[in-house]
C-alpha positions as a Markdown table, in Angstrom:
| # | Residue | x | y | z |
|---|---|---|---|---|
| 1 | Met | 76.4 | 28.1 | -52.6 |
| 2 | Ile | 74.7 | 30.6 | -51.0 |
| 3 | Lys | 70.1 | 30.8 | -51.5 |
| 4 | Lys | 68.6 | 33.7 | -51.0 |
| 5 | Ile | 65.1 | 34.5 | -51.3 |
| 6 | Ser | 63.3 | 37.8 | -50.3 |
| 7 | Val | 59.4 | 38.7 | -50.0 |
| 8 | Ala | 57.7 | 41.7 | -50.5 |
| 9 | Ile | 54.2 | 42.7 | -49.5 |
| 10 | Ala | 51.8 | 45.7 | -49.4 |
| 11 | Phe | 49.0 | 46.2 | -47.6 |
| 12 | Leu | 46.2 | 48.6 | -46.5 |
| 13 | Gly | 47.3 | 49.2 | -43.0 |
| 14 | Ala | 44.7 | 48.8 | -40.0 |
| 15 | Met | 43.3 | 52.2 | -38.6 |
| 16 | Asn | 43.7 | 52.9 | -35.4 |
| 17 | Val | 44.3 | 55.3 | -32.6 |
| 18 | Ala | 47.6 | 57.9 | -31.9 |
| 19 | Ser | 48.1 | 60.5 | -30.2 |
| 20 | Val | 50.0 | 64.4 | -30.5 |
| 21 | Gln | 49.8 | 67.5 | -29.7 |
| 22 | Ala | 48.6 | 70.1 | -32.5 |
| 23 | Asp | 51.4 | 72.0 | -34.1 |
| 24 | Glu | 54.1 | 69.5 | -33.3 |
| 25 | Asn | 56.6 | 67.4 | -35.6 |
| 26 | Leu | 58.2 | 64.0 | -33.8 |
| 27 | Thr | 61.0 | 61.9 | -34.2 |
| 28 | Phe | 61.8 | 58.9 | -32.3 |
| 29 | Leu | 64.7 | 55.9 | -33.2 |
| 30 | Thr | 64.5 | 52.8 | -30.7 |
| 31 | Leu | 67.1 | 50.0 | -30.7 |
| 32 | Gly | 65.6 | 46.6 | -30.1 |
| 33 | Val | 66.3 | 42.3 | -30.3 |
| 34 | Glu | 63.6 | 40.4 | -32.6 |
| 35 | Ser | 63.8 | 36.6 | -32.3 |
| 36 | Val | 63.6 | 34.7 | -35.9 |
| 37 | Gln | 62.5 | 31.0 | -36.0 |
| 38 | Tyr | 62.5 | 29.3 | -39.6 |
| 39 | Asn | 61.2 | 25.8 | -40.4 |
| 40 | Glu | 61.3 | 24.3 | -44.0 |
| 41 | Asn | 59.6 | 21.4 | -45.0 |
| 42 | Thr | 60.9 | 20.6 | -48.7 |
| 43 | Ser | 59.4 | 16.9 | -50.1 |
| 44 | Gly | 59.7 | 15.3 | -46.6 |
| 45 | Ile | 62.9 | 16.7 | -45.8 |
| 46 | Thr | 63.0 | 19.3 | -43.1 |
| 47 | Ala | 65.0 | 21.6 | -41.8 |
| 48 | Ser | 64.8 | 23.0 | -38.1 |
| 49 | Gly | 67.0 | 25.4 | -36.3 |
| 50 | Ala | 67.1 | 27.4 | -33.1 |
| 51 | Pro | 65.9 | 30.7 | -33.1 |
| 52 | Met | 67.8 | 33.7 | -34.5 |
| 53 | Asn | 67.8 | 37.5 | -31.8 |
| 54 | Asn | 68.7 | 40.0 | -34.4 |
| 55 | Met | 69.5 | 43.7 | -33.4 |
| 56 | Ile | 66.9 | 46.1 | -34.9 |
| 57 | Gln | 66.2 | 49.3 | -35.2 |
| 58 | Arg | 62.7 | 51.1 | -35.4 |
| 59 | Ser | 62.5 | 55.1 | -36.2 |
| 60 | Ser | 59.1 | 57.2 | -37.2 |
| 61 | Ser | 58.9 | 60.4 | -37.8 |
| 62 | Tyr | 55.5 | 62.8 | -37.7 |
| 63 | Thr | 55.3 | 66.0 | -39.8 |
| 64 | His | 52.3 | 68.4 | -39.3 |
| 65 | Val | 50.5 | 69.6 | -42.1 |
| 66 | Asn | 47.7 | 71.6 | -40.8 |
| 67 | Asp | 45.3 | 71.3 | -37.8 |
| 68 | Asp | 43.5 | 68.6 | -39.6 |
| 69 | Phe | 46.6 | 66.6 | -40.8 |
| 70 | Gly | 50.1 | 65.2 | -40.6 |
| 71 | Phe | 51.7 | 61.8 | -41.7 |
| 72 | Tyr | 53.7 | 59.6 | -40.4 |
| 73 | Ile | 56.9 | 57.2 | -42.3 |
| 74 | Thr | 57.8 | 54.6 | -39.8 |
| 75 | Thr | 61.3 | 51.9 | -40.7 |
| 76 | Asn | 62.3 | 48.8 | -39.5 |
| 77 | Ser | 65.4 | 47.3 | -40.5 |
| 78 | Thr | 67.7 | 44.3 | -39.2 |
| 79 | Leu | 70.8 | 46.1 | -38.2 |
| 80 | Ile | 73.0 | 42.8 | -37.1 |
| 81 | Ala | 71.7 | 39.3 | -38.1 |
| 82 | Asn | 73.3 | 36.6 | -36.7 |
| 83 | Gln | 73.9 | 33.3 | -38.2 |
| 84 | Lys | 72.4 | 29.9 | -36.3 |
| 85 | Gly | 73.2 | 26.6 | -37.4 |
| 86 | Glu | 70.5 | 24.5 | -39.2 |
| 87 | Asn | 69.7 | 20.4 | -39.4 |
| 88 | Trp | 68.1 | 18.9 | -42.6 |
| 89 | Asn | 66.2 | 15.7 | -41.3 |
| 90 | Tyr | 65.2 | 12.9 | -43.7 |
| 91 | Ser | 63.7 | 9.9 | -42.3 |
| 92 | Pro | 64.7 | 7.4 | -41.6 |
| 93 | Tyr | 67.9 | 8.5 | -42.5 |
| 94 | Gly | 68.6 | 11.4 | -39.5 |
| 95 | Ile | 70.3 | 14.6 | -40.3 |
| 96 | Val | 71.5 | 14.5 | -44.2 |
| 97 | Gln | 73.4 | 17.8 | -44.1 |
| 98 | Thr | 73.7 | 20.8 | -41.6 |
| 99 | Asn | 74.3 | 24.7 | -42.7 |
| 100 | Gln | 74.5 | 28.0 | -41.4 |
| 101 | Arg | 71.4 | 30.5 | -41.3 |
| 102 | Lys | 71.1 | 34.3 | -41.6 |
| 103 | Val | 67.6 | 36.0 | -41.5 |
| 104 | Ile | 67.3 | 39.6 | -42.6 |
| 105 | Leu | 63.8 | 41.8 | -42.0 |
| 106 | Thr | 63.0 | 45.4 | -43.0 |
| 107 | Asp | 60.1 | 46.8 | -43.3 |
| 108 | Ile | 58.4 | 50.7 | -44.0 |
| 109 | Ser | 55.0 | 52.5 | -43.9 |
| 110 | Leu | 53.5 | 55.3 | -44.5 |
| 111 | Asp | 50.5 | 56.6 | -42.8 |
| 112 | Gly | 48.2 | 59.6 | -42.9 |
| 113 | Ala | 46.5 | 61.1 | -39.7 |
| 114 | Trp | 43.9 | 62.7 | -39.6 |
| 115 | Asn | 43.3 | 64.9 | -36.0 |
| 116 | Ile | 39.8 | 64.2 | -34.6 |
| 117 | Gly | 40.5 | 66.7 | -31.4 |
| 118 | Asn | 42.1 | 66.2 | -28.0 |
| 119 | Gly | 45.8 | 65.2 | -28.8 |
| 120 | Leu | 43.3 | 61.7 | -30.9 |
| 121 | Gln | 43.9 | 60.6 | -34.5 |
| 122 | Met | 43.0 | 58.9 | -37.0 |
| 123 | Thr | 45.5 | 56.6 | -38.8 |
| 124 | Gly | 46.0 | 54.5 | -41.5 |
| 125 | Gly | 48.2 | 54.1 | -44.7 |
| 126 | Leu | 50.5 | 51.5 | -46.5 |
| 127 | Gly | 53.3 | 49.6 | -45.5 |
| 128 | Met | 55.9 | 47.2 | -47.1 |
| 129 | Asn | 58.2 | 44.6 | -46.0 |
| 130 | Thr | 60.8 | 42.1 | -47.3 |
| 131 | Met | 62.4 | 38.7 | -45.7 |
| 132 | Ser | 65.8 | 37.7 | -46.6 |
| 133 | Phe | 67.6 | 34.7 | -45.7 |
| 134 | Ser | 71.3 | 33.4 | -47.0 |
| 135 | Arg | 72.6 | 29.7 | -46.2 |
| 136 | Ser | 76.1 | 29.1 | -45.8 |
| 137 | Gly | 78.7 | 26.2 | -44.6 |
| 138 | Phe | 77.1 | 23.3 | -46.0 |
| 139 | Lys | 77.9 | 19.9 | -44.5 |
| 140 | Tyr | 77.4 | 16.2 | -45.0 |
| 141 | Pro | 77.2 | 13.9 | -42.3 |
| 142 | Lys | 79.3 | 10.5 | -43.6 |
| 143 | Gly | 76.9 | 8.3 | -45.2 |
| 144 | Thr | 74.2 | 10.8 | -46.3 |
| 145 | Arg | 75.3 | 12.0 | -49.5 |
| 146 | Gly | 73.4 | 10.4 | -51.9 |
| 147 | Val | 70.7 | 10.6 | -54.6 |
| 148 | Ala | 66.9 | 11.3 | -53.8 |
| 149 | Ile | 64.6 | 9.8 | -56.7 |
| 150 | Leu | 61.7 | 12.0 | -56.7 |
| 151 | Asn | 58.0 | 10.9 | -58.2 |
| 152 | Ala | 55.8 | 13.2 | -60.5 |
| 153 | Ser | 54.2 | 15.3 | -57.5 |
| 154 | Asn | 58.2 | 15.9 | -56.9 |
| 155 | Gln | 58.2 | 13.8 | -53.1 |
| 156 | Val | 61.6 | 12.4 | -52.3 |
| 157 | Thr | 60.3 | 7.9 | -52.9 |
| 158 | Ser | 63.4 | 6.6 | -51.7 |
| 159 | Phe | 66.8 | 7.7 | -51.1 |
| 160 | Thr | 70.2 | 6.1 | -51.5 |
| 161 | Pro | 73.1 | 7.4 | -49.4 |
| 162 | Asn | 76.7 | 7.1 | -50.7 |
């Protein structure tokens, strides 16, 4: 069973100051490593695992429109997503499930740039990012598969292992 969740967020970018030569377009590409930590608590059952280190890329380009204005398009994305083990703990029974988890992150932004002068710019714009993750390789330690009883608030009130 693979569970996938995607989250998309649009936001107004914070104003900042950048530096670029007038009448010049530029492009850059960088490669790096991101560390992703994820924990979850569902009705008293907690999931935790080691941080995942994924290979990522970041690319950006500046397009000069005129002496007063230009714009940036910037992207970040996971190139290689590693899988890490995850343990689900339910007190007082201990670990009731293990599985593999993978997380992928991407984002894109479009920023307008107003050329203030002397190589300085004021920038602002919009961005969107997504996060998706999947789980696979489910295993249940002996005696931990069973029946959970939930109350009206969807909280686990008791658990009877098989």
